[in-house]
FIMARPA-526719 format. One record per residue (C-alpha): residue number from 1; residue in three letters; z, x, y. Coordinates in nm, 2 decimals. Layout:
REM residues N
+------+------+--------+--------+--------+
: resi : resn :     zz :     xx :     yy :
+------+------+--------+--------+--------+
:  NUM :  Ala :      Z :      X :      Y :
...
+------+------+--------+--------+--------+
This chain:
REM residues 301
+------+------+--------+--------+--------+
: resi : resn :     zz :     xx :     yy :
+------+------+--------+--------+--------+
:    1 :  Unk :   0.00 :   0.00 :   0.00 :
:    2 :  Unk :  -0.09 :   0.13 :   0.35 :
:    3 :  Unk :   0.23 :   0.23 :   0.53 :
:    4 :  Unk :   0.33 :   0.10 :   0.87 :
:    5 :  Unk :   0.30 :   0.45 :   1.01 :
:    6 :  Unk :  -0.07 :   0.46 :   0.92 :
:    7 :  Unk :  -0.11 :   0.12 :   1.08 :
:    8 :  Unk :   0.04 :   0.25 :   1.41 :
:    9 :  Unk :  -0.23 :   0.51 :   1.41 :
:   10 :  Unk :  -0.50 :   0.26 :   1.34 :
:   11 :  Unk :  -0.40 :   0.05 :   1.64 :
:   12 :  Unk :  -0.34 :   0.35 :   1.87 :
:   13 :  Unk :  -0.63 :   0.56 :   1.76 :
:   14 :  Unk :  -0.40 :   0.87 :   1.79 :
:   15 :  Unk :  -0.17 :   1.08 :   1.58 :
:   16 :  Unk :   0.17 :   1.24 :   1.64 :
:   17 :  Unk :   0.54 :   1.18 :   1.55 :
:   18 :  Unk :   0.52 :   0.85 :   1.36 :
:   19 :  Unk :   0.17 :   0.81 :   1.52 :
:   20 :  Unk :   0.30 :   0.60 :   1.81 :
:   21 :  Unk :   0.12 :   0.62 :   2.14 :
:   22 :  Unk :   0.25 :   0.63 :   2.50 :
:   23 :  Unk :   0.35 :   0.28 :   2.58 :
:   24 :  Unk :   0.16 :   0.26 :   2.91 :
:   25 :  Unk :  -0.17 :   0.31 :   2.72 :
:   26 :  Unk :  -0.13 :  -0.01 :   2.52 :
:   27 :  Unk :  -0.25 :  -0.35 :   2.61 :
:   28 :  Unk :   0.02 :  -0.61 :   2.60 :
:   29 :  Unk :  -0.12 :  -0.77 :   2.28 :
:   30 :  Unk :  -0.14 :  -0.43 :   2.10 :
:   31 :  Unk :   0.21 :  -0.34 :   2.23 :
:   32 :  Unk :   0.36 :  -0.65 :   2.08 :
:   33 :  Unk :   0.17 :  -0.60 :   1.76 :
:   34 :  Unk :   0.30 :  -0.24 :   1.71 :
:   35 :  Unk :   0.66 :  -0.34 :   1.81 :
:   36 :  Unk :   0.65 :  -0.61 :   1.54 :
:   37 :  Unk :   0.54 :  -0.36 :   1.27 :
:   38 :  Unk :   0.79 :  -0.10 :   1.40 :
:   39 :  Unk :   1.07 :  -0.36 :   1.38 :
:   40 :  Unk :   0.97 :  -0.44 :   1.02 :
:   41 :  Unk :   0.98 :  -0.08 :   0.93 :
:   42 :  Unk :   1.32 :  -0.01 :   1.10 :
:   43 :  Unk :   1.48 :  -0.32 :   0.95 :
:   44 :  Unk :   1.36 :  -0.24 :   0.59 :
:   45 :  Unk :   1.66 :  -0.19 :   0.36 :
:   46 :  Unk :   1.92 :  -0.27 :   0.62 :
:   47 :  Unk :   2.15 :  -0.58 :   0.64 :
:   48 :  Unk :   2.29 :  -0.79 :   0.92 :
:   49 :  Unk :   2.60 :  -0.58 :   0.98 :
:   50 :  Unk :   2.46 :  -0.43 :   1.30 :
:   51 :  Unk :   2.46 :  -0.76 :   1.48 :
:   52 :  Unk :   2.76 :  -0.94 :   1.33 :
:   53 :  Unk :   3.11 :  -0.92 :   1.46 :
:   54 :  Unk :   3.40 :  -0.79 :   1.26 :
:   55 :  Unk :   3.55 :  -1.14 :   1.20 :
:   56 :  Unk :   3.89 :  -1.00 :   1.31 :
:   57 :  Unk :   3.89 :  -1.14 :   1.66 :
:   58 :  Unk :   4.22 :  -1.32 :   1.72 :
:   59 :  Unk :   4.18 :  -1.70 :   1.78 :
:   60 :  Unk :   4.54 :  -1.85 :   1.77 :
:   61 :  Unk :   4.87 :  -1.86 :   1.59 :
:   62 :  Unk :   5.01 :  -2.16 :   1.40 :
:   63 :  Unk :   5.33 :  -2.24 :   1.21 :
:   64 :  Unk :   5.34 :  -2.08 :   0.87 :
:   65 :  Unk :   5.29 :  -2.31 :   0.57 :
:   66 :  Unk :   5.38 :  -2.24 :   0.20 :
:   67 :  Unk :   5.09 :  -2.06 :   0.03 :
:   68 :  Unk :   4.96 :  -1.88 :   0.35 :
:   69 :  Unk :   4.91 :  -1.51 :   0.31 :
:   70 :  Unk :   5.21 :  -1.31 :   0.43 :
:   71 :  Unk :   4.99 :  -1.03 :   0.56 :
:   72 :  Unk :   4.87 :  -1.26 :   0.84 :
:   73 :  Unk :   5.22 :  -1.35 :   0.98 :
:   74 :  Unk :   5.24 :  -1.31 :   1.36 :
:   75 :  Unk :   5.56 :  -1.11 :   1.37 :
:   76 :  Unk :   5.59 :  -1.10 :   1.75 :
:   77 :  Unk :   5.58 :  -1.48 :   1.79 :
:   78 :  Unk :   5.79 :  -1.52 :   1.48 :
:   79 :  Unk :   6.06 :  -1.29 :   1.63 :
:   80 :  Unk :   6.06 :  -1.48 :   1.96 :
:   81 :  Unk :   6.07 :  -1.83 :   1.82 :
:   82 :  Unk :   6.28 :  -1.78 :   1.51 :
:   83 :  Unk :   6.01 :  -1.96 :   1.30 :
:   84 :  Unk :   5.73 :  -1.80 :   1.10 :
:   85 :  Unk :   5.39 :  -1.82 :   1.26 :
:   86 :  Unk :   5.05 :  -1.72 :   1.12 :
:   87 :  Unk :   4.76 :  -1.55 :   1.30 :
:   88 :  Unk :   4.42 :  -1.71 :   1.27 :
:   89 :  Unk :   4.10 :  -1.52 :   1.33 :
:   90 :  Unk :   3.75 :  -1.63 :   1.42 :
:   91 :  Unk :   3.49 :  -1.63 :   1.15 :
:   92 :  Unk :   3.20 :  -1.40 :   1.15 :
:   93 :  Unk :   2.98 :  -1.45 :   1.45 :
:   94 :  Unk :   2.66 :  -1.30 :   1.59 :
:   95 :  Unk :   2.73 :  -1.06 :   1.86 :
:   96 :  Unk :   2.52 :  -1.05 :   2.18 :
:   97 :  Unk :   2.32 :  -0.72 :   2.19 :
:   98 :  Unk :   2.29 :  -0.53 :   2.52 :
:   99 :  Unk :   2.02 :  -0.26 :   2.52 :
:  100 :  Unk :   2.06 :  -0.02 :   2.82 :
:  101 :  Unk :   1.73 :   0.17 :   2.86 :
:  102 :  Unk :   1.72 :   0.47 :   3.09 :
:  103 :  Unk :   1.39 :   0.46 :   3.29 :
:  104 :  Unk :   1.48 :   0.74 :   3.53 :
:  105 :  Unk :   1.25 :   1.02 :   3.63 :
:  106 :  Unk :   1.38 :   1.27 :   3.38 :
:  107 :  Unk :   1.28 :   1.03 :   3.10 :
:  108 :  Unk :   0.91 :   1.05 :   3.20 :
:  109 :  Unk :   0.88 :   1.43 :   3.22 :
:  110 :  Unk :   0.74 :   1.55 :   2.89 :
:  111 :  Unk :   0.61 :   1.86 :   2.72 :
:  112 :  Unk :   0.48 :   1.65 :   2.43 :
:  113 :  Unk :   0.24 :   1.36 :   2.41 :
:  114 :  Unk :   0.52 :   1.11 :   2.37 :
:  115 :  Unk :   0.78 :   1.11 :   2.65 :
:  116 :  Unk :   1.14 :   1.02 :   2.63 :
:  117 :  Unk :   1.06 :   0.70 :   2.82 :
:  118 :  Unk :   0.79 :   0.61 :   2.56 :
:  119 :  Unk :   1.03 :   0.67 :   2.28 :
:  120 :  Unk :   1.31 :   0.47 :   2.46 :
:  121 :  Unk :   1.08 :   0.17 :   2.52 :
:  122 :  Unk :   0.95 :   0.16 :   2.16 :
:  123 :  Unk :   1.31 :   0.18 :   2.02 :
:  124 :  Unk :   1.44 :  -0.08 :   2.27 :
:  125 :  Unk :   1.16 :  -0.32 :   2.19 :
:  126 :  Unk :   1.19 :  -0.28 :   1.81 :
:  127 :  Unk :   1.58 :  -0.32 :   1.80 :
:  128 :  Unk :   1.56 :  -0.61 :   2.04 :
:  129 :  Unk :   1.31 :  -0.79 :   1.82 :
:  130 :  Unk :   1.52 :  -0.72 :   1.51 :
:  131 :  Unk :   1.83 :  -0.86 :   1.68 :
:  132 :  Unk :   1.64 :  -1.18 :   1.78 :
:  133 :  Unk :   1.51 :  -1.22 :   1.43 :
:  134 :  Unk :   1.87 :  -1.20 :   1.31 :
:  135 :  Unk :   1.99 :  -1.46 :   1.56 :
:  136 :  Unk :   2.16 :  -1.22 :   1.79 :
:  137 :  Unk :   2.10 :  -1.29 :   2.16 :
:  138 :  Unk :   1.95 :  -0.99 :   2.34 :
:  139 :  Unk :   1.97 :  -0.86 :   2.69 :
:  140 :  Unk :   1.76 :  -0.56 :   2.82 :
:  141 :  Unk :   1.95 :  -0.38 :   3.09 :
:  142 :  Unk :   1.74 :  -0.15 :   3.31 :
:  143 :  Unk :   1.94 :   0.17 :   3.36 :
:  144 :  Unk :   1.73 :   0.33 :   3.63 :
:  145 :  Unk :   1.64 :   0.17 :   3.96 :
:  146 :  Unk :   1.45 :  -0.13 :   3.81 :
:  147 :  Unk :   1.68 :  -0.43 :   3.76 :
:  148 :  Unk :   1.64 :  -0.67 :   3.47 :
:  149 :  Unk :   1.78 :  -1.01 :   3.36 :
:  150 :  Unk :   2.12 :  -0.93 :   3.20 :
:  151 :  Unk :   2.18 :  -1.28 :   3.05 :
:  152 :  Unk :   2.12 :  -1.25 :   2.67 :
:  153 :  Unk :   1.83 :  -1.46 :   2.53 :
:  154 :  Unk :   1.70 :  -1.56 :   2.19 :
:  155 :  Unk :   1.34 :  -1.59 :   2.31 :
:  156 :  Unk :   1.09 :  -1.32 :   2.23 :
:  157 :  Unk :   0.89 :  -1.42 :   2.54 :
:  158 :  Unk :   1.19 :  -1.30 :   2.75 :
:  159 :  Unk :   1.19 :  -0.97 :   2.55 :
:  160 :  Unk :   0.82 :  -0.91 :   2.63 :
:  161 :  Unk :   0.85 :  -1.02 :   2.99 :
:  162 :  Unk :   1.14 :  -0.79 :   3.07 :
:  163 :  Unk :   1.00 :  -0.49 :   2.89 :
:  164 :  Unk :   0.65 :  -0.51 :   3.05 :
:  165 :  Unk :   0.75 :  -0.35 :   3.39 :
:  166 :  Unk :   0.96 :  -0.08 :   3.22 :
:  167 :  Unk :   0.66 :   0.06 :   3.04 :
:  168 :  Unk :   0.53 :   0.24 :   3.35 :
:  169 :  Unk :   0.68 :   0.58 :   3.44 :
:  170 :  Unk :   0.83 :   0.64 :   3.78 :
:  171 :  Unk :   0.89 :   1.01 :   3.81 :
:  172 :  Unk :   1.12 :   0.98 :   4.12 :
:  173 :  Unk :   1.33 :   0.70 :   3.98 :
:  174 :  Unk :   1.71 :   0.78 :   3.99 :
:  175 :  Unk :   1.93 :   0.73 :   3.68 :
:  176 :  Unk :   2.20 :   0.46 :   3.68 :
:  177 :  Unk :   2.33 :   0.44 :   3.32 :
:  178 :  Unk :   2.70 :   0.50 :   3.39 :
:  179 :  Unk :   2.71 :   0.25 :   3.68 :
:  180 :  Unk :   2.53 :  -0.02 :   3.47 :
:  181 :  Unk :   2.78 :   0.04 :   3.18 :
:  182 :  Unk :   3.07 :   0.00 :   3.42 :
:  183 :  Unk :   2.93 :  -0.31 :   3.59 :
:  184 :  Unk :   2.84 :  -0.47 :   3.26 :
:  185 :  Unk :   3.19 :  -0.46 :   3.11 :
:  186 :  Unk :   3.35 :  -0.73 :   3.33 :
:  187 :  Unk :   3.07 :  -0.97 :   3.25 :
:  188 :  Unk :   3.13 :  -0.95 :   2.87 :
:  189 :  Unk :   3.40 :  -1.21 :   2.77 :
:  190 :  Unk :   3.39 :  -1.11 :   2.40 :
:  191 :  Unk :   3.31 :  -0.81 :   2.19 :
:  192 :  Unk :   2.94 :  -0.72 :   2.21 :
:  193 :  Unk :   2.70 :  -0.46 :   2.07 :
:  194 :  Unk :   2.60 :  -0.21 :   2.34 :
:  195 :  Unk :   2.32 :   0.03 :   2.27 :
:  196 :  Unk :   2.25 :   0.31 :   2.52 :
:  197 :  Unk :   1.91 :   0.47 :   2.50 :
:  198 :  Unk :   1.90 :   0.77 :   2.73 :
:  199 :  Unk :   1.86 :   1.15 :   2.77 :
:  200 :  Unk :   2.22 :   1.14 :   2.90 :
:  201 :  Unk :   2.15 :   1.37 :   3.20 :
:  202 :  Unk :   2.38 :   1.18 :   3.43 :
:  203 :  Unk :   2.72 :   1.36 :   3.46 :
:  204 :  Unk :   2.93 :   1.05 :   3.44 :
:  205 :  Unk :   2.74 :   0.88 :   3.15 :
:  206 :  Unk :   2.94 :   1.03 :   2.86 :
:  207 :  Unk :   3.27 :   0.90 :   3.00 :
:  208 :  Unk :   3.12 :   0.56 :   3.06 :
:  209 :  Unk :   2.99 :   0.54 :   2.70 :
:  210 :  Unk :   3.34 :   0.64 :   2.57 :
:  211 :  Unk :   3.51 :   0.38 :   2.78 :
:  212 :  Unk :   3.27 :   0.11 :   2.66 :
:  213 :  Unk :   3.35 :   0.20 :   2.30 :
:  214 :  Unk :   3.71 :   0.10 :   2.36 :
:  215 :  Unk :   3.62 :  -0.27 :   2.39 :
:  216 :  Unk :   3.27 :  -0.30 :   2.23 :
:  217 :  Unk :   3.06 :  -0.19 :   1.93 :
:  218 :  Unk :   2.88 :   0.10 :   2.11 :
:  219 :  Unk :   2.58 :   0.31 :   2.00 :
:  220 :  Unk :   2.43 :   0.60 :   2.19 :
:  221 :  Unk :   2.08 :   0.71 :   2.11 :
:  222 :  Unk :   2.04 :   1.05 :   2.28 :
:  223 :  Unk :   1.67 :   1.13 :   2.34 :
:  224 :  Unk :   1.55 :   1.49 :   2.39 :
:  225 :  Unk :   1.23 :   1.67 :   2.48 :
:  226 :  Unk :   1.18 :   1.99 :   2.28 :
:  227 :  Unk :   1.16 :   2.19 :   2.60 :
:  228 :  Unk :   1.52 :   2.09 :   2.68 :
:  229 :  Unk :   1.62 :   2.27 :   2.36 :
:  230 :  Unk :   1.43 :   2.59 :   2.44 :
:  231 :  Unk :   1.12 :   2.51 :   2.24 :
:  232 :  Unk :   0.85 :   2.53 :   2.52 :
:  233 :  Unk :   0.69 :   2.84 :   2.38 :
:  234 :  Unk :   0.63 :   2.98 :   2.73 :
:  235 :  Unk :   0.76 :   3.27 :   2.95 :
:  236 :  Unk :   0.95 :   3.24 :   3.28 :
:  237 :  Unk :   0.88 :   2.93 :   3.50 :
:  238 :  Unk :   1.00 :   2.76 :   3.81 :
:  239 :  Unk :   1.10 :   2.40 :   3.76 :
:  240 :  Unk :   1.25 :   2.10 :   3.95 :
:  241 :  Unk :   1.49 :   1.85 :   3.81 :
:  242 :  Unk :   1.31 :   1.52 :   3.82 :
:  243 :  Unk :   1.58 :   1.30 :   3.97 :
:  244 :  Unk :   1.78 :   1.53 :   4.20 :
:  245 :  Unk :   1.50 :   1.76 :   4.31 :
:  246 :  Unk :   1.71 :   2.07 :   4.23 :
:  247 :  Unk :   1.49 :   2.38 :   4.17 :
:  248 :  Unk :   1.57 :   2.62 :   3.89 :
:  249 :  Unk :   1.43 :   2.93 :   3.71 :
:  250 :  Unk :   1.39 :   2.88 :   3.34 :
:  251 :  Unk :   1.24 :   3.04 :   3.03 :
:  252 :  Unk :   1.05 :   2.87 :   2.75 :
:  253 :  Unk :   1.31 :   2.97 :   2.50 :
:  254 :  Unk :   1.62 :   2.87 :   2.70 :
:  255 :  Unk :   1.76 :   2.52 :   2.71 :
:  256 :  Unk :   1.69 :   2.33 :   3.04 :
:  257 :  Unk :   1.98 :   2.09 :   3.00 :
:  258 :  Unk :   2.33 :   2.18 :   2.88 :
:  259 :  Unk :   2.45 :   1.91 :   2.65 :
:  260 :  Unk :   2.67 :   2.09 :   2.40 :
:  261 :  Unk :   2.96 :   1.87 :   2.29 :
:  262 :  Unk :   2.81 :   1.54 :   2.40 :
:  263 :  Unk :   2.77 :   1.41 :   2.04 :
:  264 :  Unk :   3.13 :   1.51 :   1.95 :
:  265 :  Unk :   3.28 :   1.35 :   2.26 :
:  266 :  Unk :   3.10 :   1.02 :   2.21 :
:  267 :  Unk :   3.17 :   1.01 :   1.84 :
:  268 :  Unk :   3.54 :   1.09 :   1.90 :
:  269 :  Unk :   3.57 :   0.79 :   2.12 :
:  270 :  Unk :   3.46 :   0.56 :   1.84 :
:  271 :  Unk :   3.10 :   0.51 :   1.93 :
:  272 :  Unk :   2.80 :   0.58 :   1.71 :
:  273 :  Unk :   2.58 :   0.87 :   1.81 :
:  274 :  Unk :   2.23 :   0.99 :   1.71 :
:  275 :  Unk :   2.01 :   1.25 :   1.87 :
:  276 :  Unk :   1.63 :   1.20 :   1.85 :
:  277 :  Unk :   1.35 :   1.44 :   1.97 :
:  278 :  Unk :   1.01 :   1.34 :   2.10 :
:  279 :  Unk :   0.83 :   1.59 :   1.88 :
:  280 :  Unk :   0.98 :   1.48 :   1.55 :
:  281 :  Unk :   0.94 :   1.16 :   1.34 :
:  282 :  Unk :   1.22 :   0.91 :   1.43 :
:  283 :  Unk :   1.16 :   0.60 :   1.23 :
:  284 :  Unk :   1.32 :   0.72 :   0.91 :
:  285 :  Unk :   1.63 :   0.88 :   1.07 :
:  286 :  Unk :   1.68 :   0.58 :   1.30 :
:  287 :  Unk :   1.65 :   0.33 :   1.01 :
:  288 :  Unk :   1.90 :   0.53 :   0.80 :
:  289 :  Unk :   2.14 :   0.56 :   1.10 :
:  290 :  Unk :   2.13 :   0.19 :   1.18 :
:  291 :  Unk :   2.18 :   0.10 :   0.81 :
:  292 :  Unk :   2.46 :   0.34 :   0.74 :
:  293 :  Unk :   2.65 :   0.40 :   1.06 :
:  294 :  Unk :   2.94 :   0.18 :   0.95 :
:  295 :  Unk :   2.99 :   0.37 :   0.62 :
:  296 :  Unk :   2.93 :   0.73 :   0.72 :
:  297 :  Unk :   3.09 :   0.97 :   0.97 :
:  298 :  Unk :   2.98 :   0.88 :   1.32 :
:  299 :  Unk :   2.79 :   1.13 :   1.53 :
:  300 :  Unk :   2.47 :   1.29 :   1.41 :
:  301 :  Unk :   2.25 :   1.56 :   1.57 :
+------+------+--------+--------+--------+
């Protein structure tokens, strides 16, 4: 049977990591077609656990009745009232999914055919579609200067409409991931799934991800260009940071962006972490990560 990866190439007419093309080159119809196939491939072999709550959210306490499990006794209320009370929890429910996609200038600077922005949009669209298929309301949150509707929706038409303006690169766009995470938290009245898709260049973003993980099921997908890891295969060069305009002197074998310890810091806060590079296949590692992140150690480079 022909694989989905081959079908991506048939539609795009190109080759590369997983044979996906830059998102701006696609017509809307072909973009949606590829996203549907990508969602099928990412969802293969996984279950609903990514989009379902833990089932342990407290609902209320009621008087204890003979036959109730002792392990669910609410000891605080029992001690205050002098009568045994039992905790009741909400049943499993679908969590709303918030996908924060970084569209800032550094995401569009690339040494490979596929930029970090391209990879972010493909991943955002595919995970968003998987969530909708599994009855989890989805909100796409623009984490650059472009604002999007933050109210979660179950309509695929809303997914396509919100993603369309994010496909175009804006090299001078500032990053706003940390601020969007901070402003999002007061709006969420219940535990939600938050997925941050970014190159994490913003100094405050790691702390914001760690704080979000204290209240919500949080995932960080850290996107890298090979040049950032010192894989440019060039000599000395003068460069300018895309968002701040800061000039620097670099070398093709030296890292452009210092990010040591980011994965450990995020994972230690209870969030799930995965690093993906634009020059390497991402479908298989991302599928395995989404399927196994609750049963394996968190944090993977």
